[in-house]
C-alpha positions in Angstrom: 3.0 -31.9 26.6 6.1 -29.6 26.7 5.5 -25.9 27.4 5.6 -23.3 24.7 6.1 -19.5 24.5 3.6 -17.1 23.2 5.0 -13.9 21.6 3.9 -10.7 20.0 6.1 -9.8 17.0 6.6 -6.8 14.8 7.6 -8.3 11.4 9.1 -6.7 8.3 9.3 -8.5 5.0 11.6 -6.6 2.5 12.5 -7.3 -1.1 13.3 -5.6 -4.4 11.9 -5.7 -7.9 13.3 -4.1 -11.1 11.4 -0.9 -10.4 11.1 -0.4 -6.7 12.0 -1.6 -3.2 9.2 -2.9 -1.0 8.7 -3.4 2.7 5.6 -4.9 4.4 5.5 -4.3 8.1 2.9 -6.0 10.3 2.1 -7.0 13.9 1.8 -10.7 14.4 0.1 -11.6 17.7 0.2 -14.7 19.8 2.9 -16.5 17.9 3.4 -20.0 19.4 7.1 -20.6 19.5 6.7 -24.3 20.2 4.3 -25.3 17.6 4.7 -22.7 14.8 6.7 -23.2 11.7 9.7 -20.8 11.6 11.6 -20.8 8.3 15.4 -21.1 8.5 16.9 -20.5 11.9 14.3 -17.9 13.0 12.8 -20.1 15.7 16.2 -20.7 17.3 17.0 -17.0 17.1 13.7 -16.0 18.7 14.1 -18.5 21.5 17.3 -16.7 22.4 16.0 -13.2 21.9 14.9 -10.7 24.6 12.0 -8.4 24.4 12.9 -5.5 22.1 15.6 -7.5 20.2 15.4 -7.9 16.5 16.5 -11.0 14.5 17.1 -11.1 10.8 17.3 -13.7 8.1 17.7 -13.9 4.3 15.6 -16.1 2.1 15.9 -17.1 -1.6 13.0 -16.7 -4.0 10.1 -19.0 -3.1 11.8 -20.3 0.1 9.0 -18.7 2.1 6.2 -20.3 0.0 4.7 -23.7 0.0 4.7 -23.6 -3.8 7.9 -22.3 -5.5 7.8 -20.5 -8.8 7.0 -22.7 -11.7 6.8 -21.4 -15.3 4.5 -24.3 -16.1 1.8 -22.7 -13.9 1.0 -20.2 -16.6 -1.9 -21.4 -18.8 -4.3 -20.1 -21.4 -8.0 -19.9 -21.0 -10.9 -18.7 -23.2 -11.9 -15.1 -22.7 -15.4 -16.3 -22.0 -14.2 -18.1 -18.9 -13.3 -14.8 -17.3 -16.4 -13.3 -15.6 -15.1 -10.5 -13.4 -18.1 -9.4 -11.3 -17.7 -6.8 -8.5 -20.0 -7.0 -5.4 -22.0 -4.2 -6.9 -22.8 -6.4 -9.9 -20.6 -4.5 -12.3 -18.7 -6.6 -14.8 -14.9 -6.0 -15.3 -12.9 -6.5 -18.4 -9.4 -8.1 -17.9 -6.3 -6.1 -18.4 -2.7 -7.2 -18.9 -0.6 -7.2 -15.7 -3.5 -7.0 -13.4 -4.3 -9.4 -10.6 -7.8 -11.0 -10.2 -9.2 -13.5 -7.8 -9.6 -17.1 -9.1 -13.3 -16.9 -8.5 -13.6 -14.8 -11.6 -12.7 -17.8 -13.8 -15.2 -20.5 -14.7 -14.7 -24.2 -15.7 -11.2 -24.7 -14.3 -11.2 -27.9 -12.2 -8.9 -26.6 -9.4 -10.7 -23.2 -9.1 -13.8 -22.9 -7.0 -16.5 -20.3 -6.3 -15.3 -17.8 -3.7 -11.6 -18.6 -4.3 -9.8 -15.4 -3.6 -6.3 -16.6 -4.4 -4.9 -14.2 -7.0 -3.8 -14.9 -10.6 -2.2 -12.4 -12.9 -3.3 -11.7 -16.5 -0.1 -11.9 -18.6 -1.5 -11.7 -22.2 -4.7 -10.9 -23.9 -5.9 -12.1 -27.3 -9.3 -11.7 -29.1 -10.6 -15.1 -27.8 -8.2 -16.1 -25.1 -6.0 -14.9 -22.3 -2.9 -16.2 -20.5 -2.9 -16.3 -16.7 -0.1 -16.9 -14.2 -1.1 -18.9 -11.2 2.2 -18.4 -9.3 2.1 -16.6 -6.0 2.8 -12.8 -6.5 5.8 -13.1 -4.2 7.3 -16.2 -5.8 10.1 -14.6 -7.8 11.6 -12.4 -5.0 14.4 -12.9 -2.6 13.5 -11.5 0.8 14.8 -10.3 4.1 12.8 -10.9 7.2 13.1 -8.9 10.4 11.3 -9.9 13.5 11.3 -7.8 16.7 9.9 -9.3 19.9 7.3 -6.8 21.2 6.1 -8.9 24.1 6.8 -12.3 25.7 3.5 -13.6 27.0 5.3 -16.4 28.8 5.1 -20.2 28.7 1.9 -22.1 28.4 1.0 -25.8 28.1 0.0 -26.9 24.6 -3.7 -27.3 24.3 -4.1 -27.6 20.6 -5.8 -25.0 18.3 -4.5 -23.3 15.2 -0.8 -22.8 14.9 0.3 -19.8 12.8 2.6 -20.6 10.0 4.9 -17.6 10.1 6.0 -17.8 6.5 2.4 -17.9 5.4 1.5 -15.1 7.6 4.3 -12.9 6.1 3.5 -13.7 2.5 -0.3 -14.0 2.3 -2.9 -11.3 1.7 -1.0 -9.3 -0.9 2.8 -8.9 -0.7 4.2 -9.0 -4.2 1.2 -7.5 -6.0 2.8 -4.0 -5.9 5.8 -5.2 -8.0 5.6 -4.3 -11.7 5.9 -7.1 -14.2 9.2 -7.7 -15.9 8.0 -9.0 -19.2 5.0 -6.7 -19.6 3.6 -3.4 -18.4 0.5 -3.4 -16.1 -2.4 -1.8 -18.0 -3.8 0.7 -15.5 -4.3 3.5 -18.0 -7.5 3.0 -19.9 -10.2 5.7 -20.0 -12.9 4.2 -17.8 -10.3 3.6 -15.0 -10.3 7.3 -14.2 -14.0 7.8 -14.3 -15.8 8.7 -11.1 -19.3 8.0 -9.8 -19.7 11.7 -9.2 -18.3 13.5 -12.2 -19.2 17.0 -11.0 -16.4 19.5 -10.3 -14.6 18.8 -7.0 -15.2 22.4 -5.9 -18.9 21.4 -5.6 -18.2 18.3 -3.4 -15.8 20.2 -1.2 -17.7 23.4 -0.9 -18.6 22.6 2.8 -15.8 21.9 5.2 -15.4 18.4 6.7 -13.8 18.7 10.1 -13.5 14.9 10.7 -10.6 12.5 11.0 -10.5 9.9 8.3 -8.0 7.5 10.0 -7.6 6.2 13.5 -4.9 7.5 15.8 -2.6 4.5 15.3 -2.6 5.0 11.5 -2.1 8.7 12.0 0.9 8.0 14.2 2.4 5.7 11.6 2.1 8.3 8.9 3.7 10.9 11.1 6.6 8.6 11.8 7.0 7.7 8.2 7.1 11.4 7.1 9.7 12.1 9.8 12.2 10.0 7.8 12.1 12.6 5.0 11.9 15.9 7.0 14.8 17.9 8.1 15.0 21.3 9.9 14.8 24.2 7.5 12.9 22.4 4.8 10.3 24.0 2.5 7.5 21.3 2.3 4.3 21.1 0.3 1.3 19.3 1.8 -0.5 18.4 -1.4 -4.3 18.1 -1.3 -4.2 19.3 2.3 -7.1 19.7 4.8 -7.8 21.0 8.3 -5.1 18.8 9.8 -1.8 17.5 8.5 -0.2 14.4 10.0 3.3 15.8 10.1 6.2 15.2 12.4 7.2 17.8 15.0 10.4 19.1 13.4 11.5 22.6 14.0 11.9 25.2 11.4 9.9 23.4 8.6 8.0 25.8 6.4 4.7 24.2 5.4 2.6 25.1 2.3 -0.8 23.6 2.1 -2.7 23.2 -1.2 -6.3 22.0 -0.9 -9.9 22.5 -2.0 -11.6 24.1 1.0 -10.5 27.5 2.4 -12.1 26.9 5.8 -10.4 23.6 6.3 -7.0 25.1 5.3 -7.5 28.0 7.7 -8.1 25.6 10.6 -4.7 23.8 9.9 -2.2 25.4 12.3 0.7 23.5 10.8 0.5 25.5 7.6 2.4 28.7 7.0 0.9 29.3 3.5 -2.6 28.2 2.3 -3.6 27.9 -1.3 -7.0 26.8 -2.7 -6.5 25.0 -5.9 -8.4 22.2 -7.7 -5.9 19.8 -9.3 -8.6 18.0 -11.3 -9.6 21.3 -12.9 -6.0 22.6 -13.4 -3.1 20.1 -13.0 -0.5 22.9 -13.1 0.9 23.6 -9.6 1.0 27.4 -8.8 4.7 27.2 -7.8 8.1 27.9 -9.2 10.5 25.3 -10.5 12.5 23.5 -7.7 10.7 25.4 -5.0 10.2 22.5 -2.5 12.5 20.2 -0.5 9.8 17.6 0.0 6.1 16.9 -0.9 3.7 14.8 1.1 0.1 13.8 0.2 -2.1 12.0 2.7 -5.2 9.9 1.8 -5.9 11.8 -1.4 -4.0 10.4 -4.4 -7.0 8.2 -5.2 -8.9 11.3 -6.3 -6.6 12.4 -9.1 -8.2 12.0 -12.6 -5.1 13.0 -14.5 -2.3 11.7 -12.2 0.5 11.7 -14.7 0.1 15.4 -15.3 0.1 16.1 -11.6 3.2 13.9 -11.0 5.0 15.7 -13.8 4.3 18.9 -12.0 5.5 17.5 -8.7 8.8 16.6 -10.4 9.0 20.2 -11.6 8.5 21.9 -8.3 10.9 19.8 -6.1 14.6 20.0 -5.8 16.8 17.3 -7.3 17.1 14.6 -4.6 13.9 15.7 -2.9 11.3 13.1 -2.0 7.6 13.0 -3.0 5.7 10.7 -0.6 2.1 9.4 -1.0 0.3 7.7 1.8 -3.2 6.2 1.8 -5.4 3.6 3.6 -8.5 1.6 2.9 -11.0 4.5 3.5 -12.0 7.1 0.9 -15.0 8.9 -0.5 -16.3 6.3 -3.0 -18.1 8.8 -5.2 -15.0 10.9 -5.8 -12.3 8.3 -6.1 -11.4 7.0 -9.5 -13.2 3.8 -10.5 -10.0 1.8 -10.7 -9.2 2.4 -7.1 -12.1 0.4 -5.6 -11.3 -2.5 -8.1 -7.7 -3.0 -7.0 -6.4 -5.1 -4.1 -4.7 -2.7 -1.5 -1.2 -3.9 -2.5 -2.0 -3.4 -6.2 -3.0 0.2 -5.4 0.6 0.7 -4.4 1.6 -0.7 -7.9 -0.7 1.9 -9.5 1.0 4.7 -7.6 4.4 3.3 -8.5 3.3 3.5 -12.1 2.4 7.2 -11.6 6.0 7.8 -10.6 7.4 5.7 -13.3 5.4 6.9 -16.2 5.5 10.6 -15.3 9.3 10.5 -15.6 11.8 12.4 -13.4 11.7 10.1 -10.4 14.1 7.4 -9.2 14.6 5.3 -6.1 11.0 4.2 -6.0 9.8 2.4 -2.9 6.6 1.1 -1.2 5.8 0.3 2.4 2.8 -1.1 4.1 2.0 -1.1 7.8 -0.8 -3.4 9.0 -2.0 -5.6 11.8 -1.5 -3.0 14.6 -4.1 -2.9 17.3 -6.8 -0.3 17.0 -6.9 2.2 19.9 -9.3 1.1 22.6 -11.0 4.5 22.7 -11.6 4.5 18.9 -15.2 4.6 18.0 -14.8 1.5 15.8 -12.8 -0.5 18.4 -15.6 -3.0 19.0 -16.2 -3.7 15.3 -12.6 -3.5 14.0 -9.8 -5.0 16.1 -7.0 -3.7 13.8 -6.0 -0.1 13.1 -6.4 1.3 9.6 -3.6 0.0 7.4 -1.1 2.5 6.0 0.2 2.2 2.5 3.0 4.5 1.3 4.8 5.0 -2.1 7.6 7.5 -2.6 10.1 8.5 -5.2 13.1 10.8 -5.3 13.4 13.6 -7.9 16.2 12.6 -10.2 19.0 15.0 -10.9 
């Protein structure tokens, strides 16, 4: 058999929807350059690329998918066929614009128990609902960037699974964060913002928690992402801050931290000013209009019970052209996060935060970015159970003039 090359690649899949631009970055390991399917001319370009070099290609809508978009793949089912049951046993009601796994639908021949492929609810009636079975990514043109991280050398073909690069780039969620064009996603219903522990947050956070909630790789990704928005001399708000802020090392940045625990804030050496304030008790920010040049919020947006009020306040306290950046991962305090958060696919959580920006008004140039598939640090306490670092999801908007 001919020899093949094994590669490690950093991949970026970028596209635009009517309301936001999106980028999904991931590490793809042990790509077999001989056997794998590379769309377009990517295989040829990678064969000629050196370590550290980036190759790019453009693809039309559906070109990366096995099944192109087909309007006929929208159908109507009875409401009684939808049985949305969470692992906890709780039953979910369907909502327009939301994605659900096909295993929630009964008595459809091509669906099967455990089928996690998503469909989107596009219409609800008293006794029926319309569902769209097209891939969430099916309508978007895309740009792919592949950077060769490591060339593992040539090896003889010995069989085994061959990674389909197009499938690897588009599966597991890309596209879900894009808002619908014909309908609005229904995220804002009362029970969505209920919490398992309804007591005031001041009670939950009365004792300091000096722990890291993310691994070092994820923290480094967040720090690098924030560095894109920071410049020397900025006045920056670290919203819902804690004992450590994952901030880039940029000189002459004045940091204000707003959080719930005074001891945690006192430990945070990055902060110049520390303010204890409960946004779920009082959504108004204790700052002047246009006071900040940037706002960041790390692993906390999932706890807001009145997010639109808070986002309207964020638009008030930042300068025109300033960015507000939200980052989060797949770890949180379950009893204090809003109920909707745990129901959503990680990519659909980005759609929810995009909706916060959209519906609060005052923001433009919305964007999302995900970073996943990176190796977990070998010295991390979860390294033996979890091979990949905690994923990072980011959503940001710019204060309109």
